[in-house]
N, C-alpha and C positions, 0 to 999 in steps of 0.2 A: 504493500500500500504506500509506503514511504517513497519508493522509486516511482510509482505511478504519479504521486502527488508532485514530485520534483519535475517529472516530464511535463505534466500539465502546466506547472508554473513556468517552465522554460518556454513552452509554446505560447503561453499568454504574454510573456515578455517579448517574444519574437513578434507576436501579432501587434502588440502595442507599438513596438519600435517600427515595424513596417508601416503601420498606420500613420505614424508621425512623418516618416519619409514621404509617404504618398501625398502629403498635404502641400508639397511644394508647387507653387505656381510658376510657370515659365512661359515666356513668349518672346518673340524676336521680330525684327523688321529691318527696313532700309532707311538710312539717313546719312546726310553729309558725305555722300559718295562711298559709304561703307555700310556695315551692318551694326545693329545693336542687339543686345541680349539682356533680358531682365529675369532675375530669379527672386521669388518672394516666398518666405515661409510664414504664412499668416497665422495669427492667433486663432484659437477656437471661436472667439467671438466675432471674427471678421465675416462680414456679409457682403463685402464689395464684389461686384461683378467683374470677372476677369476681362470681359469684353469692354466694359466701361473704363477700366483701368488702362487697358491698351489704347483705347481711343484717346484718352487724356494724355498719355505718354506721347503718342504720335502728334497730338496737337501741340504739345510743348516743343517737340523737335522740329516740326514744320515751321513754327514761329521763329526759332533760332536760325533755321536754314534761310528763311527769307530776310533775315537781318545780316547774316555773316557769310553766305555762300557766294564766292566769286564766279560760280558756274551759272548763276541765275542773272539774267539781264536786267531784271527789275528789283533785285535785292537791294537792301539798304547800303551794303558795302560797295556794290557795283555803281550805284548812283553817286556815292561819295567819290569813288575813284574817277568817275566821269565829270565830276565837278571841278574843272580846272580853273580854280579861283581861290583867292585868299579870304574871300567872304565866308563867314561862319556857316556851317552846314548843320541843319537840325537833325539829331539822331535820337533813337530811343534810349531808355534808361539802361537796358541790358547791354546794348551796343557800347554805350559810354563806359559802363562798368568793365567790360572786357578790354576795351582799348586802354583804359587807365591802368588796369592790371598789367597789360602788356608793356606799357611804358615804364611801369615799376620794375619789371624784370629786365628791361633794356638798361636802365640805370645801374641796377645791381650787378649785371654781368658785363658792364663796360661796353655795351653795344653788341655783344655776341648774339643776343636775342633782339631782333629788330623786325617789326612788322612792315617796314617800308621797303623791303628788299625786292619788291615786285619787278623792277627793271632787270635785276640779276636773274630772277627765276626764268623770265622769257629769254634772256641771253643764253642761258645754259640749257634751255629746252625743257624746263620744269614748270612752265606757266600753265594756268588753267586751259585745258583743251589741247595742250601739246602732248606729244607722244614719248616724252622722256628720251629724246634723241638730240644729239648736238648737230648732226649733219656732217658735212664734209669739211667745214671750216672751223678750226679752233679759234676762239676769240682772241684777238690781239690785246695786249696790255692796255693800249690807249682806249680801246673800245670798252673794256671792263671798267676802267676808271671814269670814262665819260658817263657810263650808266650810273655810277655811284654819285654823280653830282646831283641827281634828283632822288636822293635817299637821305635818311637820317631821322631817327625817332625824335630828336630834339626839334624837328621842324613841324611837329604836331602839338597842338594844345587842345585841352578839353575843359568843358565845364559840365554842369548837370544835363544840359539840353543840347549842347553844340560841340562839334568837332571842327577845328580850323587848321588849315595848311599855311605854313609860312612860305612854302614853295608850291605854286599852283599845280605842278606836275607830280607831286607826291601821290603815290598809290599804296594801298595797304593790303596785306593778306593775313588773315587770322587763322589759317589752317593749323598752326602750331599751338593754338590755345583754345580754339572754339570747340573742339571735341571734348576737351576737359570740362569746359563750361557746360556743355550739353549734358555730360554725366552728372555734374552737380545739380543742374536744373531738374532733371528727372528724379534724382535722389531726394531733393527737397520736396518735390511733389508727393512722392511715395511716403515720406515722413509725415507730410501734412495730413494724410488720410489714415495715419495710425499704423503704418507698416514699420516694424522694428527689426525685422530680419530680412535684409535685402542685399542683392548684388546687382549693380548697374554697370554694364559694359558697352562702350561704343568704340569700335575699331581698335580694340585692344587696351583702351584706357578704362580703368575700373575704380569703383568706389563701393565699399561695403559698410553694412551696419549689422550688429548682432551676430547670430549664429546661422549656420546652414541647417539643412534638415536632419543632420546627424547630431545636432546640438554642439557643433564644433566650430571654431573660427573658419571663415571662408579661406580656401586654399586657391591661390592664383598662380598659374604657371608662368615662367619666364622663358620666352622662345630663344632657342639657340640660333645665332646668325647662320645663314646658309653659306658657309665659307667656301664650299667647293662648287657652288652654283648647280647643285644636283636637283634642286626643286623640292627636296625633302625638308620638312620642318620638324625639328626635334626639340623636346623640352627636357632639360636636365636639372632645372632648379624650380623651386616654388616658394611662395611667400604666404605665410599665414597672415592674412590681412584683417585686422580687427579694428573696425571703426576708423578706417583710413582710406586713402586713395592711392592708386598706383598708375603710373604711365611709363611707357617704354618708347624710346625713339631709336631708330637704327639706320645705318647707311646701306643696309641690304634690302630695304623695302622699295626703294625707287632710285635706280642708278643705271649707269651704262659704263662700259669699259672701252678705253682707247689705248692701244699698245700696252695692254696689261695693267693700266692704271684705272682705278675705280673712281668715277665721278658721281658723287651722291647729290641728292636734292638738298642735303644739309649744307647750305652755302654760308660761308662766313661773311657777314655784311661788312666787316672791317677791312677785308682784303679784296672782296669781290669774287673770290674763287671757292669752289667746293672745299669743305673742310678736309684736311689731311692729317688729323690728329691721331689716327690709329684706333680711335674708339668706334667699335663696330656697333655697340648697343649700350644705351644708358637707360636704366630703370630707376625711377624716383618714387619714393614713398613720401606722402605729405598729408596734411589734414584735409585738403580739398584737391579735386582732380585738375582744376584749371591751373593751379600753381605747379602741380606735378608735371602736367603736360608741357608747360612752357620751359620748366627747368630741365626736363629730359632732353629737349631740343638744344638748349644752351650748352649742356654738358658735352654733347657730340662736338660742338664747335670749340668750346674752351679747352678740351683735352683733360687728361687725368689730373695733373698737378693743380692747376688753377681751379678746375672744376670741383675737385674734392675739398680744396681749401675753402671754397665758398660754402659747400654743403655743411662742413663742420661748424661754420659760423651761424648757421640757420637753426632755429628752434623747430623741433618736430619734423625734420626733414632728413631722409637717409637716401643713399644711392648705391647701386650695384652696376659696375661697368664691365663690359666684355671687350677686351683689347685684341686687335689683330697682331699676329706675329707670323708673317709669311702668308702663303696662299691658303693653307689648310690648318693652321695652328692658331690658338688663342690662349690668353690667360685672363683671369678675372681679378678684380680689385673692388673693395667696397668701403663705405664710410664706417666709422668706428661703431655706430649703433645699429647698423644694418643686420637684420636677422633673416637668413635665407637657408632653405633646406635643399639638399641634393637628392634628386630622385633616383 
C-alpha cells in the first residue's frame, strides 16, 4: 500500500507540474523587418484573451514601425530625413525619447554610436533597400570623408515636441536602438495588464520578467558567430536572464567579403569605415533593452579594451564579447559581473 501511495503521489506531482507547463502562452509575428516572439506564463486568475493580447502587441509594434522605420515612405523618420531644413520638425513623444537616448549613448561612447551615419550606410551598401553589396568600386578616402561632412550627432537637438538639424542634410537611422525600444514597449504593455512572467523577443533582442513555466529564470541562448560561413548557427552559451534585458550585435549578420576581408554593417562613424576591431559579437545585459541594444552596437565599434572599460563604469550593465582570431578561431572575454553558462 505504501508503494502504491508513493506512485500515486508521484503521478499527481507529475500531473500538477505538466499542468503548470501547459499554461504557457506563446505567439509570434513580423515586425521591423524581422520576427518577434512572446512567451507568457499567466497566473491562474488571468482571463485575458490571447487573441486580444496579440492584437494589442501588434498595435504597439505597428505604431513604433510607423515612427522609426526607414523602409516606410511615410514614416515619421522618413519624413524627418526628407526635411532638408534647419527649421524644427515636430515629432512624437516616443520618437523624441528614442532619439534623446541615442544621443546619450553617442556622448558616452565618444561618437562610436551615432544615428546620423546614414550617408556611410549607403556608401558601403548597407542602406535601406540595398543588397549589402559594395559593387565593383571600393570607396576612395576622399569620398568617405566627404560623406562624413553631413554627419555628427552633435548636429541634432531635441526638445519634448521637436527635433532640429543644424545641418539640413543630416539623416538618421534608428535600427541600432529601435528594436530594443520595441521590446521595452511590448514588455511595458504586458506588465500593465498584470503579466508577471514574460519573455519578449524581437530579432534576437530580449527582455524578461519573473519565471518560465518550469518556475525557473528564463534561459536565453547566445548565438555563436558563423566563423566558417557554413550557414550553421550554433549556441554554446546561455544566460539566465532574471528581470533584465539582453541584446546581441554581430559582424556576421550583415556583411560581405572582398579579398578575404570582412566588411560589416557595423560602421565606425568616427572613421567612416566598417569596424575592424576583431569583435565578432557583443552581448549586453542591462535593465532595459533599448540601452542594451545601443551599447551592443557600440561595443563592436569600440573594441575590447575601451568597450569593457566603459561597461565596468556603468551600473547594472554587463557584457560578453566573442573575438575573432583567424578565419575559424575565436576567444571570449566578459565584464567582471557577467554570468554566462556553457552549454
